[in-house]
C-alpha positions as CSV (number, residue, x, y, z in Angstrom):
1,M,2.8,-0.1,-1.9
2,K,3.4,-2.1,1.3
3,I,0.7,-3.6,3.2
4,L,0.5,-5.2,6.8
5,L,-1.9,-8.1,7.0
6,A,-3.0,-9.1,10.4
7,E,-5.0,-12.3,10.1
8,D,-4.8,-15.5,12.3
9,E,-6.6,-17.9,9.9
10,P,-3.9,-19.5,7.8
11,R,-6.0,-20.1,4.6
12,I,-7.5,-16.6,4.7
13,A,-4.2,-14.9,5.2
14,A,-2.5,-17.0,2.4
15,D,-5.3,-16.2,0.0
16,I,-5.3,-12.5,0.8
17,A,-1.5,-12.3,0.5
18,T,-1.5,-14.2,-2.8
19,V,-4.1,-11.7,-4.2
20,L,-2.2,-8.6,-2.9
21,K,1.1,-9.6,-4.3
22,A,-0.5,-10.4,-7.6
23,S,-1.8,-7.0,-7.6
24,G,1.6,-5.3,-7.3
25,M,2.0,-5.1,-3.5
26,A,4.4,-6.0,-0.9
27,V,2.9,-7.9,2.1
28,D,4.0,-8.5,5.7
29,T,1.7,-11.2,7.3
30,V,1.4,-11.5,11.0
31,R,-0.8,-14.2,12.9
32,D,-1.3,-12.5,16.3
33,G,-2.1,-9.2,17.9
34,E,1.1,-8.6,19.6
35,A,3.0,-9.2,16.4
36,A,0.6,-6.9,14.4
37,W,0.8,-4.0,17.0
38,F,4.7,-4.2,17.0
39,A,4.9,-4.4,13.2
40,G,2.7,-1.4,12.6
41,D,4.3,0.6,15.3
42,V,7.8,0.2,13.9
43,E,7.6,-0.2,10.2
44,N,6.1,2.1,7.6
45,Y,3.3,0.7,5.9
46,D,0.9,2.2,3.1
47,A,-2.0,0.4,4.6
48,A,-3.1,-2.4,7.1
49,I,-5.7,-5.1,6.9
50,L,-6.5,-5.9,10.4
51,D,-8.7,-8.7,11.8
52,L,-10.4,-7.8,15.0
53,G,-10.5,-11.3,16.4
54,L,-6.8,-11.8,16.8
55,P,-5.1,-13.8,19.5
56,K,-3.0,-12.3,22.2
57,L,-4.3,-8.7,21.6
58,D,-7.5,-7.9,19.9
59,G,-7.7,-5.7,16.7
60,L,-9.6,-2.8,18.3
61,T,-6.8,-2.4,21.0
62,I,-4.1,-2.5,18.5
63,L,-5.8,0.1,16.3
64,K,-6.3,2.4,19.4
65,R,-2.6,1.9,20.2
66,W,-1.5,2.8,16.6
67,R,-3.5,6.0,16.5
68,A,-2.5,7.0,20.0
69,N,1.3,6.6,18.8
70,A,0.4,8.7,15.6
71,R,0.5,5.9,13.2
72,R,-1.6,7.3,10.6
73,F,-1.6,4.8,7.7
74,P,-5.1,3.7,6.7
75,V,-6.7,0.5,8.2
76,L,-9.1,-1.7,6.7
77,I,-10.8,-3.8,9.5
78,L,-11.9,-7.5,8.8
79,T,-14.1,-9.4,11.2
80,A,-16.5,-12.3,11.3
81,R,-18.6,-10.3,13.8
82,G,-21.7,-8.7,12.5
83,M,-22.8,-6.3,15.2
84,W,-23.2,-2.8,13.9
85,T,-22.0,-1.5,17.2
86,E,-18.6,-3.1,16.5
87,R,-18.3,-1.4,13.1
88,V,-19.0,1.8,14.8
89,D,-16.5,1.1,17.4
90,G,-13.8,0.3,14.7
91,I,-14.6,3.4,12.8
92,N,-14.4,5.6,16.0
93,A,-11.2,4.0,16.9
94,G,-9.6,5.4,13.7
95,A,-10.3,2.5,11.0
96,D,-10.8,3.7,7.4
97,D,-13.1,1.0,6.1
98,Y,-14.9,-2.3,7.3
99,L,-15.3,-5.5,5.7
100,P,-17.3,-8.4,7.2
101,K,-16.4,-12.1,6.7
102,P,-17.0,-13.7,4.5
103,F,-16.0,-11.3,1.5
104,E,-15.1,-11.5,-2.0
105,M,-11.4,-10.9,-2.8
106,E,-12.5,-8.3,-5.4
107,E,-14.3,-6.2,-3.0
108,L,-11.3,-6.5,-0.5
109,L,-9.1,-5.1,-3.2
110,A,-11.4,-2.4,-4.2
111,R,-11.8,-1.1,-0.7
112,L,-7.9,-1.4,0.0
113,R,-7.3,0.6,-3.2
114,A,-9.8,3.2,-2.3
115,I,-8.4,4.0,1.1
116,L,-4.8,4.0,-0.3
117,R,-6.0,6.6,-2.9
118,R,-7.7,8.7,-0.2
119,S,-4.8,8.6,2.1
120,T,-2.6,10.2,-0.6
121,G,-5.1,12.6,-1.9
122,Q,-6.1,10.7,-5.0
123,A,-9.7,10.4,-5.8
124,A,-9.7,8.5,-9.0
125,P,-8.5,4.8,-9.7
126,V,-6.6,6.0,-12.8
127,L,-3.6,8.2,-12.0
128,K,-2.2,10.5,-14.4
129,S,0.9,12.7,-14.8
130,G,0.8,14.3,-18.3
131,P,0.7,11.5,-20.9
132,L,1.5,8.9,-18.3
133,V,-1.4,6.8,-17.2
134,L,-1.5,4.3,-14.2
135,D,-4.7,2.1,-13.9
136,T,-4.5,0.9,-10.3
137,R,-7.5,-1.5,-11.1
138,Q,-5.8,-3.3,-14.0
139,M,-2.2,-2.7,-13.0
140,R,-1.7,-1.2,-16.6
141,I,0.8,1.6,-17.5
142,S,0.5,3.5,-20.8
143,L,2.5,6.5,-22.1
144,R,0.9,8.5,-24.7
145,G,-1.6,5.8,-25.2
146,I,0.9,3.1,-25.7
147,P,0.9,0.2,-23.1
148,V,4.2,-0.1,-21.3
149,A,5.2,-3.5,-19.9
150,L,6.9,-3.2,-16.2
151,S,8.3,-5.8,-13.8
152,P,6.6,-6.0,-10.4
153,L,9.2,-3.9,-8.8
154,E,9.3,-1.2,-11.6
155,Y,5.4,-1.1,-11.3
156,R,5.4,-0.8,-7.5
157,L,8.0,1.9,-7.5
158,L,6.1,3.9,-10.1
159,A,2.8,3.5,-8.5
160,F,4.2,4.7,-5.2
161,L,5.6,7.9,-6.7
162,M,2.4,8.5,-8.8
163,H,0.2,8.1,-5.6
164,H,2.5,10.8,-4.1
165,A,3.0,12.8,-7.2
166,G,4.8,16.0,-6.7
167,R,6.3,15.0,-3.4
168,V,10.1,14.2,-3.5
169,V,10.7,10.7,-1.8
170,A,14.1,9.6,-0.5
171,P,15.6,6.3,-1.7
172,T,15.4,5.0,1.9
173,E,11.6,5.5,2.0
174,L,11.1,4.1,-1.5
175,A,13.1,0.9,-0.4
176,E,10.8,0.7,2.6
177,H,7.7,0.6,0.6
178,L,9.1,-1.6,-2.3
179,Y,10.0,-4.7,-0.3
180,D,8.4,-6.8,2.4
181,S,10.4,-7.3,5.6
182,G,11.8,-10.4,4.6
183,N,13.9,-8.9,1.9
184,D,17.0,-6.6,2.0
185,R,15.8,-3.1,1.6
186,D,18.9,-1.7,-0.1
187,P,18.3,1.9,-1.3
188,N,21.1,1.5,-3.8
189,A,18.7,-0.9,-5.7
190,V,16.1,2.0,-6.0
191,E,18.7,3.8,-8.3
192,V,18.7,0.7,-10.7
193,I,15.2,0.4,-10.8
194,V,14.5,4.1,-11.6
195,A,17.1,3.9,-14.4
196,R,15.2,1.0,-15.7
197,L,11.8,2.9,-15.7
198,R,13.5,6.1,-17.4
199,R,14.7,3.7,-20.2
200,K,11.2,2.4,-20.8
201,L,9.3,5.7,-20.1
202,G,11.7,8.5,-20.8
203,S,14.1,10.5,-18.6
204,D,11.6,13.3,-17.7
205,V,8.9,10.8,-16.1
206,I,10.9,10.5,-12.8
207,E,12.9,13.5,-11.9
208,T,15.7,13.6,-9.3
209,R,16.1,16.2,-6.5
210,R,19.9,15.8,-5.8
211,G,20.6,15.0,-2.2
212,F,16.9,14.5,-1.4
213,G,15.2,11.8,-3.8
214,Y,12.9,11.2,-6.7
215,F,9.5,12.5,-7.7
216,V,7.0,12.2,-10.5
217,P,5.9,15.8,-11.4
218,D,2.3,16.6,-11.2
219,D,2.4,17.0,-15.0
220,F,4.9,16.9,-17.7
221,S,4.9,17.3,-21.5
């Protein structure tokens, strides 16, 4: 999963980015509203964490512009403001959740994971495809009850496919969601990661639709 983090306070931004990366996510961090609006308008993100009090362009204006341009990724608002009217304005503008500062990182992660699941039609924090189980809270994978160790990239790719179980995902789309914008997003690298996952999990866990992409079936035996 790839997250856009729009936060102008360096310490808070660094702390959040560290936690998100440790939780298996790719993160692009921006520090002002104009950069946030542009990044969200041209890149494909799974979710955004958006501070309302950004310089150059405020978070509420950014959110309204994203939604007006049909950018539908879920958005978690952060703000030091405590007025309930501002929370209502954010939700009405298209935010998916709201977290006032100061906050605990565990709550931020829980809320972010919840809106990610809802955006892909997944209700529970534990994703399943037949005997394959992915616990998004613990970042643990098991197959037929046996834990399987994955690299960060392997976990990120499998998690994306399991969040979108049953949907064929093109290699170019997978590459966009595997890496942050500072890395070379080579679709050919996706084939290598898929091959490693198949060696660890079995060839039937990730299926190929030739000419279209990869998918995790809703169920397999």
